[in-house]
The first five atom37 places (N, CA, C, CB, O) and aatype in JSON, in Angstrom:
{
  "aatype": [12, 16, 1, 6, 14, 15, 15, 1, 1, 14, 7, 14, 15, 9, 10, 0, 19, 3, 14, 17, 19, 15, 19, 2, 1, 15, 11, 7, 1, 12, 8, 5, 19, 10, 15, 2, 6, 6, 1, 19, 5, 10, 0, 16, 9, 0, 15, 19, 19, 1, 13, 11, 1, 7, 0, 6, 9, 18, 1, 15, 7, 5, 5, 0, 7, 0, 12, 13, 2, 9, 9, 15, 7, 19, 19, 11, 19, 18, 15, 7, 3, 3, 16, 3, 8, 9, 16, 0, 13, 10, 13, 14, 7, 3, 10, 13, 7, 10, 15, 6, 6, 7, 16, 18, 16, 2, 15, 19, 6, 0, 19, 16, 14, 19, 9, 0, 18, 5, 10, 14, 16, 15, 0, 10, 1, 0, 1, 10, 15, 1, 3, 0, 9, 10],
  "atom_mask": [
    [1, 1, 1, 1, 1],
    [1, 1, 1, 1, 1],
    [1, 1, 1, 1, 1],
    [1, 1, 1, 1, 1],
    [1, 1, 1, 1, 1],
    [1, 1, 1, 1, 1],
    [1, 1, 1, 1, 1],
    [1, 1, 1, 1, 1],
    [1, 1, 1, 1, 1],
    [1, 1, 1, 1, 1],
    [1, 1, 1, 0, 1],
    [1, 1, 1, 1, 1],
    [1, 1, 1, 1, 1],
    [1, 1, 1, 1, 1],
    [1, 1, 1, 1, 1],
    [1, 1, 1, 1, 1],
    [1, 1, 1, 1, 1],
    [1, 1, 1, 1, 1],
    [1, 1, 1, 1, 1],
    [1, 1, 1, 1, 1],
    [1, 1, 1, 1, 1],
    [1, 1, 1, 1, 1],
    [1, 1, 1, 1, 1],
    [1, 1, 1, 1, 1],
    [1, 1, 1, 1, 1],
    [1, 1, 1, 1, 1],
    [1, 1, 1, 1, 1],
    [1, 1, 1, 0, 1],
    [1, 1, 1, 1, 1],
    [1, 1, 1, 1, 1],
    [1, 1, 1, 1, 1],
    [1, 1, 1, 1, 1],
    [1, 1, 1, 1, 1],
    [1, 1, 1, 1, 1],
    [1, 1, 1, 1, 1],
    [1, 1, 1, 1, 1],
    [1, 1, 1, 1, 1],
    [1, 1, 1, 1, 1],
    [1, 1, 1, 1, 1],
    [1, 1, 1, 1, 1],
    [1, 1, 1, 1, 1],
    [1, 1, 1, 1, 1],
    [1, 1, 1, 1, 1],
    [1, 1, 1, 1, 1],
    [1, 1, 1, 1, 1],
    [1, 1, 1, 1, 1],
    [1, 1, 1, 1, 1],
    [1, 1, 1, 1, 1],
    [1, 1, 1, 1, 1],
    [1, 1, 1, 1, 1],
    [1, 1, 1, 1, 1],
    [1, 1, 1, 1, 1],
    [1, 1, 1, 1, 1],
    [1, 1, 1, 0, 1],
    [1, 1, 1, 1, 1],
    [1, 1, 1, 1, 1],
    [1, 1, 1, 1, 1],
    [1, 1, 1, 1, 1],
    [1, 1, 1, 1, 1],
    [1, 1, 1, 1, 1],
    [1, 1, 1, 0, 1],
    [1, 1, 1, 1, 1],
    [1, 1, 1, 1, 1],
    [1, 1, 1, 1, 1],
    [1, 1, 1, 0, 1],
    [1, 1, 1, 1, 1],
    [1, 1, 1, 1, 1],
    [1, 1, 1, 1, 1],
    [1, 1, 1, 1, 1],
    [1, 1, 1, 1, 1],
    [1, 1, 1, 1, 1],
    [1, 1, 1, 1, 1],
    [1, 1, 1, 0, 1],
    [1, 1, 1, 1, 1],
    [1, 1, 1, 1, 1],
    [1, 1, 1, 1, 1],
    [1, 1, 1, 1, 1],
    [1, 1, 1, 1, 1],
    [1, 1, 1, 1, 1],
    [1, 1, 1, 0, 1],
    [1, 1, 1, 1, 1],
    [1, 1, 1, 1, 1],
    [1, 1, 1, 1, 1],
    [1, 1, 1, 1, 1],
    [1, 1, 1, 1, 1],
    [1, 1, 1, 1, 1],
    [1, 1, 1, 1, 1],
    [1, 1, 1, 1, 1],
    [1, 1, 1, 1, 1],
    [1, 1, 1, 1, 1],
    [1, 1, 1, 1, 1],
    [1, 1, 1, 1, 1],
    [1, 1, 1, 0, 1],
    [1, 1, 1, 1, 1],
    [1, 1, 1, 1, 1],
    [1, 1, 1, 1, 1],
    [1, 1, 1, 0, 1],
    [1, 1, 1, 1, 1],
    [1, 1, 1, 1, 1],
    [1, 1, 1, 1, 1],
    [1, 1, 1, 1, 1],
    [1, 1, 1, 0, 1],
    [1, 1, 1, 1, 1],
    [1, 1, 1, 1, 1],
    [1, 1, 1, 1, 1],
    [1, 1, 1, 1, 1],
    [1, 1, 1, 1, 1],
    [1, 1, 1, 1, 1],
    [1, 1, 1, 1, 1],
    [1, 1, 1, 1, 1],
    [1, 1, 1, 1, 1],
    [1, 1, 1, 1, 1],
    [1, 1, 1, 1, 1],
    [1, 1, 1, 1, 1],
    [1, 1, 1, 1, 1],
    [1, 1, 1, 1, 1],
    [1, 1, 1, 1, 1],
    [1, 1, 1, 1, 1],
    [1, 1, 1, 1, 1],
    [1, 1, 1, 1, 1],
    [1, 1, 1, 1, 1],
    [1, 1, 1, 1, 1],
    [1, 1, 1, 1, 1],
    [1, 1, 1, 1, 1],
    [1, 1, 1, 1, 1],
    [1, 1, 1, 1, 1],
    [1, 1, 1, 1, 1],
    [1, 1, 1, 1, 1],
    [1, 1, 1, 1, 1],
    [1, 1, 1, 1, 1],
    [1, 1, 1, 1, 1],
    [1, 1, 1, 1, 1],
    [1, 1, 1, 1, 1],
    [1, 1, 1, 1, 1]
  ],
  "atom_positions": [
    [[-102.65, -64.44, -145.33], [-104.26, -64.2, -145.85], [-104.91, -65.04, -144.54], [-104.76, -65.04, -147.75], [-104.64, -66.18, -144.17]],
    [[-105.8, -64.11, -144.01], [-106.52, -64.75, -142.69], [-107.84, -65.26, -143.23], [-106.82, -63.6, -141.36], [-108.47, -64.46, -143.93]],
    [[-108.33, -66.4, -143.04], [-109.42, -66.96, -143.22], [-110.31, -66.64, -141.86], [-109.16, -68.42, -143.57], [-109.84, -66.65, -140.72]],
    [[-111.56, -66.38, -142.18], [-112.57, -66.43, -140.88], [-112.96, -67.8, -140.62], [-113.97, -65.59, -141.09], [-112.59, -68.63, -141.44]],
    [[-113.62, -68.18, -139.63], [-113.89, -69.1, -138.86], [-115.17, -69.77, -139.75], [-114.13, -68.54, -137.35], [-116.12, -69.09, -140.15]],
    [[-115.06, -71.02, -139.97], [-116.19, -71.76, -140.7], [-117.47, -71.25, -140.32], [-116.19, -73.25, -140.44], [-118.39, -71.1, -141.13]],
    [[-117.56, -70.94, -138.97], [-119.1, -70.99, -138.29], [-119.86, -69.46, -138.74], [-118.97, -71.13, -136.28], [-121.06, -69.22, -138.68]],
    [[-118.71, -68.49, -139.23], [-119.2, -67.25, -139.95], [-119.09, -67.38, -141.5], [-118.36, -65.98, -139.49], [-119.4, -66.33, -142.06]],
    [[-118.79, -68.23, -142.22], [-119.0, -68.1, -143.51], [-120.35, -67.94, -143.92], [-118.47, -69.08, -144.11], [-121.21, -68.34, -143.13]],
    [[-120.68, -67.48, -144.92], [-121.96, -67.48, -145.35], [-122.17, -69.0, -145.79], [-122.19, -66.38, -146.5], [-121.29, -69.64, -146.37]],
    [[-123.34, -69.5, -145.47], [-124.01, -70.71, -146.32], [-124.15, -70.93, -147.6], [0.0, 0.0, 0.0], [-123.82, -69.98, -148.31]],
    [[-124.63, -72.1, -148.27], [-124.92, -72.12, -149.8], [-126.28, -71.13, -150.24], [-125.24, -73.81, -150.23], [-127.12, -70.51, -149.59]],
    [[-126.08, -71.27, -151.32], [-127.33, -70.09, -151.75], [-128.75, -70.68, -151.51], [-127.28, -69.64, -153.53], [-129.76, -69.99, -151.68]],
    [[-128.77, -71.8, -151.17], [-130.33, -72.3, -151.19], [-131.09, -71.38, -150.03], [-130.48, -74.14, -150.77], [-130.72, -71.42, -148.86]],
    [[-131.97, -70.72, -150.4], [-132.45, -69.78, -149.81], [-134.1, -70.67, -149.04], [-132.55, -68.41, -151.02], [-134.59, -71.71, -149.48]],
    [[-134.61, -69.88, -147.88], [-135.85, -69.98, -147.24], [-136.17, -68.81, -146.47], [-135.89, -71.11, -146.44], [-135.94, -68.76, -145.26]],
    [[-136.68, -67.94, -147.07], [-136.94, -66.56, -146.41], [-138.49, -66.81, -146.09], [-136.6, -65.09, -147.5], [-139.32, -67.54, -146.64]],
    [[-138.56, -65.84, -144.89], [-139.87, -65.48, -144.65], [-140.41, -64.07, -145.24], [-140.0, -65.51, -143.22], [-139.94, -63.11, -144.64]],
    [[-141.14, -63.8, -146.11], [-141.45, -62.54, -146.59], [-142.0, -61.61, -145.94], [-142.07, -62.61, -147.45], [-141.91, -60.4, -146.14]],
    [[-142.61, -62.19, -145.12], [-143.32, -61.04, -144.13], [-142.42, -60.47, -142.85], [-144.74, -61.76, -143.42], [-142.66, -59.5, -142.14]],
    [[-141.27, -61.43, -142.81], [-140.0, -60.4, -141.76], [-139.05, -60.01, -142.55], [-139.08, -61.18, -140.46], [-138.53, -60.77, -143.36]],
    [[-138.72, -58.78, -142.4], [-137.49, -57.91, -143.29], [-136.92, -57.87, -142.06], [-137.75, -56.27, -144.2], [-137.52, -57.78, -140.99]],
    [[-135.26, -57.95, -142.31], [-134.4, -58.06, -141.25], [-133.71, -56.34, -141.6], [-133.24, -59.67, -141.37], [-133.26, -55.7, -140.65]],
    [[-133.7, -55.79, -142.9], [-133.34, -54.65, -142.98], [-134.07, -54.3, -144.18], [-131.96, -54.49, -142.94], [-133.68, -54.63, -145.3]],
    [[-135.52, -53.36, -143.89], [-136.27, -52.92, -144.66], [-135.58, -52.26, -145.7], [-137.1, -52.26, -144.07], [-136.0, -52.49, -146.83]],
    [[-134.23, -51.2, -145.54], [-133.93, -50.42, -146.08], [-132.99, -50.75, -147.45], [-133.53, -49.75, -145.15], [-132.91, -50.12, -148.5]],
    [[-132.37, -51.89, -147.06], [-131.44, -52.82, -147.65], [-132.43, -53.84, -148.59], [-130.54, -53.65, -146.38], [-131.92, -54.22, -149.64]],
    [[-133.84, -54.33, -148.3], [-134.38, -54.98, -148.9], [-134.02, -56.71, -148.46], [0.0, 0.0, 0.0], [-134.38, -57.64, -149.18]],
    [[-133.36, -56.87, -147.34], [-133.18, -58.14, -146.91], [-133.99, -58.76, -145.94], [-132.1, -58.22, -146.53], [-134.35, -58.4, -144.83]],
    [[-134.2, -59.84, -146.65], [-135.3, -60.98, -145.77], [-134.84, -61.72, -144.76], [-135.87, -62.1, -146.6], [-133.63, -61.91, -144.82]],
    [[-135.55, -62.34, -143.6], [-135.41, -62.91, -142.83], [-135.05, -64.59, -143.37], [-136.47, -62.53, -142.09], [-135.89, -65.09, -144.11]],
    [[-134.08, -65.25, -143.08], [-133.62, -66.42, -143.64], [-134.29, -67.32, -142.32], [-131.8, -66.45, -143.99], [-133.97, -67.14, -141.14]],
    [[-135.16, -68.21, -142.75], [-135.57, -69.29, -141.81], [-134.9, -70.5, -141.77], [-136.81, -69.63, -142.01], [-135.2, -71.38, -140.96]],
    [[-133.68, -70.63, -142.9], [-132.81, -71.63, -142.48], [-131.47, -71.48, -141.75], [-132.57, -72.24, -143.48], [-130.83, -70.47, -142.01]],
    [[-131.07, -72.2, -141.03], [-129.34, -71.81, -140.23], [-128.73, -72.32, -141.58], [-128.61, -72.95, -138.4], [-129.28, -72.93, -142.5]],
    [[-127.1, -71.78, -141.39], [-126.22, -72.42, -142.5], [-126.1, -73.82, -142.19], [-124.77, -71.8, -142.61], [-125.65, -74.4, -143.18]],
    [[-126.32, -74.63, -141.21], [-126.18, -75.92, -141.28], [-127.11, -76.51, -141.9], [-126.04, -76.42, -140.24], [-126.85, -77.56, -142.5]],
    [[-128.47, -75.95, -141.9], [-129.46, -76.51, -142.15], [-129.57, -76.39, -143.68], [-130.47, -76.03, -141.37], [-130.22, -77.25, -144.28]],
    [[-128.89, -75.23, -144.44], [-128.58, -75.11, -145.59], [-127.65, -76.25, -146.1], [-128.11, -73.89, -145.7], [-127.89, -77.18, -146.88]],
    [[-126.82, -76.01, -145.61], [-125.66, -77.13, -146.0], [-125.91, -78.57, -146.14], [-124.64, -77.14, -145.03], [-125.38, -79.29, -146.99]],
    [[-127.05, -79.04, -144.93], [-127.77, -80.21, -145.27], [-128.59, -80.09, -146.47], [-128.58, -80.61, -144.21], [-128.56, -81.19, -147.02]],
    [[-129.3, -79.31, -147.12], [-129.88, -79.38, -148.09], [-129.1, -79.45, -149.37], [-130.66, -78.5, -148.01], [-129.46, -80.06, -150.37]],
    [[-128.04, -78.8, -149.25], [-127.07, -78.65, -150.37], [-126.3, -79.94, -150.79], [-126.06, -77.61, -149.98], [-125.66, -80.15, -151.82]],
    [[-126.51, -80.66, -149.81], [-125.81, -82.18, -150.14], [-126.57, -83.14, -151.0], [-125.58, -83.03, -148.8], [-126.11, -84.1, -151.61]],
    [[-127.8, -82.74, -150.97], [-128.72, -83.71, -151.71], [-129.39, -82.98, -152.95], [-129.9, -84.28, -150.69], [-130.26, -83.56, -153.59]],
    [[-128.92, -81.52, -153.31], [-129.26, -80.63, -154.43], [-127.99, -80.66, -155.68], [-129.47, -79.03, -153.74], [-126.8, -80.86, -155.4]],
    [[-128.37, -80.49, -156.71], [-127.75, -80.47, -158.11], [-128.0, -79.21, -158.48], [-128.28, -81.48, -159.16], [-128.95, -78.71, -157.88]],
    [[-127.46, -78.51, -159.3], [-127.7, -77.5, -160.12], [-128.43, -77.62, -161.31], [-126.68, -77.04, -160.4], [-127.86, -78.45, -162.01]],
    [[-129.5, -77.14, -161.9], [-129.96, -77.01, -163.04], [-130.13, -76.04, -163.81], [-130.71, -77.38, -163.03], [-130.48, -75.01, -163.22]],
    [[-129.99, -75.91, -165.4], [-130.17, -74.97, -166.03], [-131.31, -74.96, -166.94], [-129.16, -74.75, -166.51], [-131.46, -76.07, -167.44]],
    [[-132.04, -74.23, -167.27], [-133.39, -74.2, -168.12], [-133.33, -73.04, -168.86], [-134.75, -74.21, -167.29], [-133.24, -71.95, -168.28]],
    [[-133.38, -73.14, -170.33], [-133.32, -72.05, -171.45], [-134.51, -71.37, -171.61], [-132.98, -72.58, -172.77], [-135.54, -71.99, -171.86]],
    [[-134.49, -69.97, -171.49], [-135.84, -69.31, -171.79], [-136.87, -69.99, -173.0], [-135.48, -67.8, -172.24], [-136.58, -70.31, -174.15]],
    [[-138.06, -70.07, -172.34], [-139.18, -70.93, -172.88], [-139.32, -72.24, -172.32], [0.0, 0.0, 0.0], [-140.46, -72.7, -172.3]],
    [[-138.2, -73.07, -171.77], [-138.38, -74.43, -171.57], [-139.18, -74.82, -170.62], [-137.35, -75.0, -171.38], [-138.97, -74.4, -169.48]],
    [[-140.33, -75.79, -170.89], [-140.89, -76.44, -169.6], [-140.32, -77.41, -168.81], [-141.95, -76.98, -169.81], [-139.87, -78.5, -169.17]],
    [[-140.41, -76.64, -167.11], [-139.67, -77.42, -166.13], [-140.45, -78.44, -166.0], [-139.34, -76.81, -164.86], [-139.81, -79.48, -165.83]],
    [[-141.59, -78.57, -166.0], [-142.58, -79.74, -165.71], [-143.94, -79.36, -165.96], [-142.51, -80.23, -164.28], [-144.11, -78.17, -166.18]],
    [[-145.05, -80.16, -165.98], [-146.27, -80.18, -166.35], [-147.34, -80.84, -165.51], [-146.24, -80.66, -167.48], [-147.34, -82.02, -165.17]],
    [[-148.31, -79.89, -165.2], [-149.47, -80.62, -164.27], [-149.88, -81.89, -164.71], [-150.79, -79.83, -164.19], [-150.27, -82.24, -165.83]],
    [[-149.69, -82.72, -163.31], [-150.22, -84.19, -163.82], [-149.12, -85.27, -163.81], [0.0, 0.0, 0.0], [-149.23, -86.49, -163.67]],
    [[-147.95, -84.43, -163.99], [-146.32, -85.53, -163.92], [-146.14, -85.64, -162.46], [-144.55, -84.71, -164.69], [-146.4, -84.92, -161.5]],
    [[-145.41, -87.16, -162.69], [-145.21, -87.37, -160.99], [-144.23, -86.33, -160.73], [-144.55, -89.0, -160.41], [-143.57, -85.75, -161.59]],
    [[-144.19, -86.12, -159.42], [-143.25, -85.25, -158.96], [-141.98, -85.62, -158.35], [-143.82, -84.57, -158.18], [-141.94, -86.12, -157.23]],
    [[-140.67, -85.34, -159.23], [-139.51, -85.99, -159.06], [-138.34, -85.16, -158.08], [0.0, 0.0, 0.0], [-137.37, -85.58, -157.45]],
    [[-138.95, -83.66, -158.27], [-138.2, -82.92, -157.51], [-138.75, -81.47, -156.95], [-137.06, -82.8, -158.26], [-139.84, -81.09, -157.37]],
    [[-138.1, -80.77, -156.14], [-138.54, -79.3, -155.78], [-137.21, -78.61, -156.06], [-139.12, -79.04, -154.12], [-136.08, -79.07, -155.94]],
    [[-137.62, -77.38, -156.46], [-136.62, -76.42, -156.96], [-136.31, -75.04, -155.91], [-137.21, -75.91, -158.44], [-137.22, -74.56, -155.23]],
    [[-135.09, -74.56, -155.89], [-135.03, -73.36, -155.35], [-134.5, -72.5, -156.58], [-134.16, -73.34, -154.03], [-133.66, -73.01, -157.32]],
    [[-134.86, -71.49, -156.77], [-134.5, -70.58, -157.94], [-132.95, -69.82, -157.5], [-135.87, -69.32, -158.18], [-132.85, -69.16, -156.46]],
    [[-131.91, -70.0, -158.35], [-130.7, -69.16, -157.97], [-130.69, -68.02, -158.64], [-129.45, -69.78, -158.19], [-130.28, -66.99, -158.1]],
    [[-131.16, -68.05, -160.0], [-131.07, -66.63, -161.18], [-132.29, -67.02, -162.51], [-129.0, -66.51, -162.12], [-132.42, -67.93, -163.32]],
    [[-132.8, -66.18, -162.29], [-134.24, -66.14, -163.57], [-135.16, -65.92, -163.02], [0.0, 0.0, 0.0], [-135.24, -65.56, -161.85]],
    [[-136.31, -66.19, -164.06], [-137.75, -65.91, -163.44], [-138.58, -67.23, -164.35], [-138.45, -63.98, -163.83], [-138.4, -67.59, -165.52]],
    [[-139.48, -67.74, -163.35], [-140.29, -68.81, -164.22], [-141.6, -68.05, -163.72], [-140.12, -70.71, -163.81], [-141.63, -67.17, -162.86]],
    [[-142.99, -68.74, -164.65], [-144.13, -68.66, -164.54], [-144.66, -70.13, -164.21], [-144.6, -68.01, -165.66], [-144.18, -71.11, -164.8]],
    [[-145.64, -70.24, -163.27], [-146.45, -71.09, -162.8], [-147.94, -70.68, -163.59], [-146.38, -71.01, -161.18], [-148.53, -69.6, -163.65]],
    [[-148.25, -71.99, -164.15], [-149.71, -71.79, -164.58], [-150.37, -73.01, -164.52], [-149.87, -71.22, -165.98], [-149.85, -74.08, -164.17]],
    [[-151.69, -72.81, -164.91], [-152.63, -73.75, -164.64], [-152.34, -75.37, -165.43], [-154.0, -73.02, -165.09], [-152.65, -76.47, -164.97]],
    [[-151.75, -75.1, -166.59], [-151.46, -76.39, -167.45], [-152.79, -77.05, -168.09], [0.0, 0.0, 0.0], [-152.66, -78.07, -168.77]],
    [[-154.15, -76.46, -167.87], [-155.35, -76.95, -168.49], [-155.57, -76.07, -170.03], [-156.67, -76.69, -167.33], [-154.74, -75.47, -170.71]],
    [[-156.71, -76.25, -170.19], [-156.71, -75.32, -171.46], [-156.78, -73.9, -171.75], [-157.56, -75.62, -172.05], [-156.45, -73.25, -172.75]],
    [[-157.28, -73.59, -170.69], [-156.93, -71.76, -170.16], [-155.3, -71.34, -170.16], [-157.49, -71.43, -168.21], [-154.84, -70.37, -170.76]],
    [[-154.53, -72.3, -169.34], [-153.06, -71.94, -169.5], [-153.04, -70.64, -168.19], [-152.64, -71.31, -171.4], [-152.08, -69.86, -168.19]],
    [[-153.88, -70.54, -167.37], [-154.12, -69.36, -166.47], [-152.84, -69.06, -165.78], [-155.26, -69.61, -165.42], [-152.53, -69.93, -164.97]],
    [[-151.85, -67.85, -165.89], [-150.94, -67.96, -165.18], [-151.25, -67.38, -163.59], [-149.91, -67.38, -165.93], [-151.78, -66.35, -163.17]],
    [[-150.69, -68.43, -163.01], [-151.02, -67.92, -161.16], [-149.86, -67.15, -160.4], [-151.23, -69.45, -160.03], [-150.07, -66.56, -159.34]],
    [[-148.78, -67.2, -160.93], [-147.56, -66.63, -160.17], [-146.32, -66.7, -161.44], [-147.14, -67.72, -158.59], [-146.2, -67.37, -162.47]],
    [[-145.52, -65.68, -160.79], [-144.23, -65.64, -161.42], [-143.3, -65.75, -160.14], [-143.98, -64.26, -162.38], [-143.59, -65.07, -159.15]],
    [[-142.07, -66.68, -160.14], [-141.23, -66.76, -158.9], [-139.79, -66.23, -159.57], [-141.18, -68.47, -158.16], [-139.39, -66.42, -160.72]],
    [[-139.2, -65.57, -158.57], [-137.73, -65.06, -158.56], [-136.75, -66.01, -157.78], [-137.65, -63.59, -157.86], [-136.94, -67.05, -157.15]],
    [[-135.65, -65.27, -158.06], [-134.58, -65.96, -157.05], [-135.02, -66.1, -155.44], [-133.17, -65.02, -157.09], [-135.78, -65.29, -154.9]],
    [[-134.53, -67.05, -154.89], [-134.93, -67.81, -153.5], [-136.31, -68.24, -153.35], [0.0, 0.0, 0.0], [-136.76, -68.48, -152.24]],
    [[-137.03, -68.36, -154.46], [-138.46, -68.8, -154.56], [-138.26, -70.59, -154.8], [-139.34, -67.89, -156.04], [-137.44, -71.07, -155.58]],
    [[-139.02, -71.22, -154.1], [-139.21, -72.48, -154.03], [-140.54, -72.92, -155.05], [-139.36, -72.8, -152.51], [-141.66, -72.4, -154.98]],
    [[-140.14, -74.05, -156.07], [-141.32, -74.42, -156.56], [-141.17, -76.11, -156.69], [-141.62, -73.58, -157.96], [-140.16, -76.76, -156.4]],
    [[-142.4, -76.63, -157.19], [-142.03, -77.93, -157.08], [-143.04, -78.98, -155.68], [0.0, 0.0, 0.0], [-143.01, -80.2, -155.53]],
    [[-143.71, -78.09, -154.97], [-144.65, -78.82, -154.15], [-145.54, -79.89, -155.21], [-145.67, -77.66, -153.31], [-145.5, -79.7, -156.43]],
    [[-146.12, -80.7, -154.77], [-147.19, -81.59, -155.1], [-148.04, -82.12, -154.34], [-146.84, -82.45, -155.6], [-147.87, -82.3, -153.13]],
    [[-149.16, -82.47, -155.08], [-150.2, -83.12, -154.21], [-150.32, -84.47, -154.61], [-151.56, -82.46, -154.25], [-150.6, -84.73, -155.78]],
    [[-150.12, -85.34, -153.78], [-150.44, -86.81, -153.78], [-149.33, -87.49, -154.61], [-151.94, -87.13, -154.41], [-149.5, -88.59, -155.15]],
    [[-148.22, -86.81, -154.67], [-147.16, -87.13, -155.86], [-147.23, -86.68, -157.11], [0.0, 0.0, 0.0], [-146.54, -87.32, -157.9]],
    [[-147.89, -85.72, -157.59], [-147.83, -85.14, -158.88], [-147.88, -83.5, -158.82], [-149.02, -85.74, -159.72], [-148.24, -82.91, -157.81]],
    [[-147.6, -83.02, -159.68], [-147.36, -81.79, -159.9], [-148.79, -81.08, -160.2], [-146.33, -81.71, -161.0], [-149.43, -81.58, -161.12]],
    [[-149.35, -79.98, -159.53], [-150.56, -79.52, -159.8], [-150.83, -78.25, -160.52], [-151.11, -79.47, -158.74], [-151.87, -77.63, -160.74]],
    [[-149.55, -78.05, -160.85], [-149.34, -76.74, -162.04], [-148.08, -76.89, -163.14], [-148.96, -75.17, -161.15], [-147.11, -77.65, -163.09]],
    [[-148.38, -76.09, -163.96], [-147.32, -76.37, -165.04], [-146.17, -75.16, -164.76], [-148.05, -76.28, -166.74], [-146.58, -74.06, -164.38]],
    [[-144.57, -75.4, -164.98], [-143.89, -74.19, -164.87], [-143.07, -74.16, -166.05], [-143.1, -74.03, -163.61], [-142.55, -75.16, -166.53]],
    [[-142.97, -73.06, -166.48], [-142.12, -72.49, -167.52], [-140.99, -71.76, -167.04], [-142.85, -71.65, -168.36], [-141.02, -71.21, -165.93]],
    [[-139.88, -71.71, -167.89], [-138.82, -70.64, -167.71], [-139.05, -69.54, -168.49], [-137.49, -71.08, -168.01], [-139.09, -69.69, -169.71]],
    [[-139.27, -68.12, -167.87], [-139.44, -66.91, -168.47], [-138.31, -66.36, -169.4], [-139.68, -66.03, -167.46], [-138.36, -65.74, -170.46]],
    [[-137.09, -66.86, -168.52], [-135.94, -66.09, -168.85], [-134.98, -67.41, -168.74], [-135.61, -64.68, -167.79], [-135.51, -68.42, -168.27]],
    [[-133.68, -67.48, -169.1], [-132.95, -68.53, -168.67], [-132.82, -68.33, -166.93], [-131.5, -68.53, -169.53], [-132.8, -67.28, -166.28]],
    [[-132.72, -69.93, -166.43], [-133.09, -70.16, -165.15], [-131.96, -71.19, -164.76], [-134.62, -70.64, -165.0], [-131.69, -72.2, -165.41]],
    [[-131.24, -70.69, -163.39], [-130.36, -71.56, -163.08], [-131.07, -71.79, -161.72], [-128.84, -71.09, -163.16], [-131.46, -70.77, -161.15]],
    [[-131.3, -73.09, -161.06], [-131.92, -73.24, -159.93], [-131.27, -74.75, -159.12], [-133.55, -73.22, -160.33], [-130.6, -75.56, -159.75]],
    [[-131.48, -74.85, -158.2], [-131.11, -75.94, -157.08], [-132.13, -77.04, -157.37], [-131.25, -75.36, -155.4], [-133.3, -76.74, -157.1]],
    [[-131.94, -78.11, -157.82], [-132.82, -79.51, -157.74], [-132.44, -80.07, -156.84], [-132.82, -80.49, -158.77], [-131.25, -80.27, -156.6]],
    [[-133.58, -80.52, -156.01], [-133.77, -81.43, -154.48], [-135.01, -82.58, -154.88], [-134.45, -80.16, -152.86], [-136.24, -82.54, -154.76]],
    [[-134.09, -83.59, -155.4], [-134.92, -84.85, -155.11], [-135.83, -85.11, -154.41], [-134.43, -85.62, -154.77], [-135.67, -85.15, -153.19]],
    [[-137.04, -85.36, -154.98], [-138.13, -85.51, -153.78], [-137.83, -86.89, -152.92], [-139.82, -85.59, -154.46], [-138.26, -86.88, -151.77]],
    [[-137.29, -87.86, -153.28], [-137.09, -89.01, -152.51], [-135.94, -88.65, -151.59], [-136.83, -90.26, -153.39], [-136.11, -88.79, -150.38]],
    [[-134.84, -88.24, -152.02], [-133.77, -87.51, -151.14], [-134.2, -86.24, -150.09], [-132.72, -86.92, -152.18], [-133.66, -85.96, -149.03]],
    [[-135.02, -85.75, -150.55], [-135.47, -84.73, -149.53], [-136.43, -85.22, -148.3], [-136.24, -83.63, -150.31], [-136.34, -84.97, -147.1]],
    [[-137.32, -85.98, -148.97], [-138.09, -86.85, -148.06], [-137.33, -88.03, -146.98], [-139.01, -87.59, -149.04], [-137.67, -88.36, -145.84]],
    [[-136.5, -88.39, -147.6], [-135.54, -89.15, -146.57], [-134.88, -88.18, -145.36], [-134.23, -89.83, -147.48], [-134.65, -88.5, -144.19]],
    [[-134.65, -86.88, -146.04], [-133.47, -86.42, -145.02], [-134.32, -85.54, -143.93], [-132.11, -85.38, -145.86], [-133.86, -85.15, -142.86]],
    [[-135.89, -85.25, -144.47], [-136.68, -84.74, -143.54], [-136.96, -85.8, -142.63], [-137.82, -84.15, -144.07], [-137.01, -85.51, -141.43]],
    [[-137.16, -87.01, -142.98], [-137.32, -88.35, -142.03], [-136.5, -88.35, -141.06], [-137.08, -89.66, -142.65], [-136.9, -88.96, -140.07]],
    [[-135.43, -87.84, -141.0], [-134.25, -88.01, -140.06], [-134.1, -86.94, -139.5], [-133.03, -88.38, -140.58], [-133.33, -86.92, -138.55]],
    [[-134.67, -85.94, -139.83], [-134.53, -84.37, -139.36], [-135.47, -83.83, -139.17], [-133.96, -83.5, -140.09], [-135.38, -82.8, -139.85]],
    [[-136.44, -83.83, -138.63], [-137.89, -83.17, -138.75], [-138.05, -82.04, -138.55], [-138.78, -83.59, -138.03], [-138.98, -81.47, -139.14]],
    [[-137.14, -81.26, -137.59], [-137.09, -79.74, -137.33], [-136.7, -79.35, -138.56], [-136.13, -79.19, -136.17], [-137.23, -78.28, -138.82]],
    [[-135.93, -79.78, -139.52], [-135.47, -79.23, -140.93], [-136.88, -78.76, -141.55], [-134.63, -80.48, -141.96], [-136.92, -78.27, -142.67]]
  ]
}
């Protein structure tokens, strides 16, 4: 059995794609903005989490403890106020969990069963402070 060189192996599934740049429009491939090395760096601080359909992942106003990168499933992002206005549906490869002044600004719920990478905010902040290019 022959192994391909490690530099040619695909990286972790952590994704960061530019939705405006298509690598191969006919196959729906998107431009990956992170190198395999950068994806590996993020994978070292990530854990895989699972949410059941209908589970609240976080609520607007809660302290932001993590960012998430969807592996499979769909989540809905909504206002979290009295109107619960849906602002987005997110799919595999999408990131969510950005915060404002340390608190989540929206609520997020699993529409289907969801598997995601969870990147703790403190670990992500530490990693980015050591590698500003990332």
